[in-house]
C-alpha positions as CSV (number, residue, x, y, z in Angstrom):
1,M,83.6,-11.8,-26.9
2,K,80.5,-13.8,-27.0
3,N,82.6,-16.3,-28.7
4,L,84.9,-16.7,-26.3
5,L,82.5,-16.5,-23.8
6,F,80.7,-19.5,-25.0
7,I,84.0,-21.4,-26.1
8,I,84.9,-21.0,-22.1
9,F,81.5,-22.7,-21.6
10,L,81.5,-25.6,-23.5
11,S,85.0,-26.3,-21.7
12,F,83.5,-26.5,-18.6
13,I,80.2,-28.9,-19.1
14,N,80.3,-32.1,-19.9
15,I,79.6,-33.2,-23.3
16,E,81.3,-35.8,-26.1
17,G,84.1,-33.5,-27.9
18,N,82.3,-34.1,-31.4
19,Q,79.0,-32.8,-29.5
20,K,80.7,-29.4,-28.1
21,N,82.6,-28.9,-31.5
22,E,79.1,-29.0,-33.3
23,I,77.5,-26.3,-30.5
24,L,80.7,-24.3,-30.6
25,K,81.1,-24.6,-34.5
26,N,76.5,-23.3,-34.8
27,Q,77.1,-20.9,-32.1
28,L,80.0,-19.3,-34.4
29,N,78.2,-19.1,-37.4
30,L,75.2,-18.3,-35.3
31,E,76.6,-14.9,-34.0
32,S,79.2,-13.9,-36.6
33,M,77.3,-12.3,-39.3
34,G,78.3,-11.6,-42.6
35,Y,79.7,-12.5,-45.7
36,S,82.3,-15.3,-45.1
37,V,84.8,-16.1,-48.4
38,Y,86.9,-19.9,-48.2
39,I,89.7,-20.6,-49.0
40,T,88.4,-24.8,-49.8
41,R,89.2,-27.7,-52.6
42,L,86.2,-29.3,-54.4
43,E,85.2,-32.7,-52.5
44,E,86.4,-34.6,-55.3
45,K,90.3,-33.3,-53.8
46,K,92.1,-34.0,-50.3
47,P,91.2,-30.9,-48.1
48,I,93.4,-28.3,-46.9
49,S,95.0,-30.1,-43.8
50,H,95.9,-27.4,-41.0
51,R,99.5,-28.3,-41.3
52,E,99.6,-27.8,-44.5
53,W,98.0,-24.1,-44.0
54,L,99.8,-23.1,-41.6
55,N,103.5,-24.2,-44.1
56,Y,101.9,-22.2,-46.1
57,A,101.3,-19.0,-44.1
58,K,105.1,-19.5,-42.1
59,H,106.2,-19.2,-46.2
60,D,104.3,-15.9,-47.1
61,P,105.7,-12.5,-45.8
62,E,102.2,-11.2,-46.0
63,I,101.0,-14.1,-43.4
64,E,101.9,-13.3,-39.5
65,V,101.3,-17.1,-37.5
66,I,100.3,-16.2,-34.6
67,N,101.1,-17.9,-31.4
68,G,101.0,-16.9,-27.1
69,D,98.9,-14.7,-24.6
70,V,96.4,-11.6,-26.8
71,E,94.9,-9.3,-24.5
72,F,91.8,-8.0,-24.8
73,T,89.2,-5.9,-22.8
74,N,85.5,-6.2,-22.5
75,P,83.6,-3.5,-23.8
76,Q,81.1,-3.6,-21.6
77,T,82.6,-4.1,-18.2
78,G,86.2,-2.6,-19.2
79,K,88.1,-6.0,-17.6
80,K,90.8,-7.3,-19.5
81,I,91.1,-11.0,-20.3
82,I,94.1,-12.8,-21.6
83,R,93.6,-15.5,-24.1
84,R,96.4,-18.3,-25.4
85,I,95.9,-17.8,-29.1
86,E,98.4,-21.2,-31.2
87,N,98.6,-21.6,-34.9
88,D,95.9,-18.0,-36.2
89,T,97.0,-16.3,-38.7
90,N,96.5,-12.3,-39.8
91,Y,96.9,-11.0,-43.5
92,L,98.7,-7.8,-43.1
93,H,96.8,-6.1,-44.9
94,K,97.7,-2.2,-45.3
95,S,94.1,-1.3,-44.0
96,G,95.7,-3.0,-41.0
97,P,95.4,-7.3,-40.3
98,V,93.0,-9.4,-41.9
99,T,91.7,-12.9,-39.9
100,F,92.7,-16.1,-41.7
101,R,91.0,-18.2,-39.8
102,Y,91.4,-22.1,-40.8
103,W,88.4,-23.5,-39.4
104,D,86.4,-27.1,-40.7
105,K,89.2,-27.8,-43.5
106,R,89.2,-24.3,-44.5
107,I,90.4,-20.5,-44.6
108,T,87.6,-18.5,-43.8
109,V,87.9,-14.6,-44.0
110,K,84.5,-12.3,-42.8
111,N,83.3,-9.7,-44.8
112,P,86.8,-9.2,-47.4
113,T,87.4,-6.2,-50.1
114,D,88.4,-7.2,-53.2
115,D,92.4,-6.8,-52.4
116,I,91.5,-9.1,-49.4
117,I,89.8,-11.5,-52.2
118,R,92.4,-10.7,-54.7
119,K,94.9,-12.2,-51.6
120,M,92.8,-15.3,-51.4
121,L,93.0,-16.0,-54.8
122,S,96.7,-15.9,-55.0
123,I,96.8,-18.6,-52.3
124,A,94.0,-20.7,-53.3
125,K,96.4,-20.8,-56.5
126,K,99.3,-21.7,-54.8
127,L,97.4,-25.1,-52.8
128,D,95.6,-26.7,-55.7
129,A,92.1,-24.4,-54.2
130,I,89.3,-22.4,-55.2
131,V,87.8,-19.3,-53.3
132,M,84.2,-19.9,-52.8
133,G,81.5,-17.4,-51.2
134,D,78.4,-18.4,-49.3
135,G,75.8,-19.6,-51.0
136,G,78.5,-21.4,-53.2
137,V,79.5,-18.3,-55.2
138,I,83.0,-18.7,-56.8
139,F,85.4,-16.3,-56.7
140,D,88.3,-16.7,-60.0
141,D,89.9,-13.9,-62.2
142,S,86.4,-13.4,-64.4
143,Y,85.1,-12.3,-61.1
144,F,86.6,-9.2,-61.4
145,E,87.5,-8.7,-64.9
146,K,83.1,-8.6,-65.1
147,K,83.0,-6.5,-62.1
148,T,85.0,-4.2,-64.2
149,R,83.0,-3.9,-66.9
150,E,80.0,-3.4,-65.1
151,E,81.8,-0.5,-63.2
152,K,82.5,0.7,-66.5
153,S,78.8,0.7,-67.9
154,N,77.5,2.0,-64.6
155,Q,79.4,4.6,-65.3
156,N,78.5,5.3,-68.9
157,N,74.9,5.5,-68.2
158,D,75.7,7.8,-65.6
159,K,76.6,10.2,-67.7
160,E,74.6,9.5,-70.6
161,S,71.4,10.1,-67.8
162,S,73.2,13.6,-66.4
163,K,73.4,14.9,-69.9
164,K,69.9,13.7,-70.3
165,K,68.9,15.4,-67.1
166,K,69.9,19.0,-68.4
167,S,68.1,21.6,-69.5
168,K,67.5,22.2,-73.3
169,W,66.6,25.4,-72.4
170,K,69.1,28.0,-73.2
171,F,69.0,31.6,-71.4
């Protein structure tokens, strides 16, 4: 909600377009805390264009492109706000819609689950891109293989430690 109000504020003050975009970008980064994962291309490749993303989204039955007026309710005041949305995208996940936001030549998802990262990997393959998290972490198929091995190792360690904790006394 703060982001929406900040966008509205920026539209009324008199500053250059690029400067406004930089301020907005910094504000969104500061207020949207969490772990972001991106579908992006390496620097030596042509970046993902908004048109390319929308073309992909329109042909993926699990992605919905949102255009039109969306109603929000301010949680503090209860006031209803109508915002015009153009070309926003949601992944229709079994747990509910997940926003896939195109911004700065990449598609961003906040705090994705493993299922969502798998979908992002599928999209990235079709767009000849990669999936990268904050801090430069690269997600690929080996990420899930490694995670599965670690989970099995942890389960085995838990079994071993529970055996050791059992009393050797018999009554």
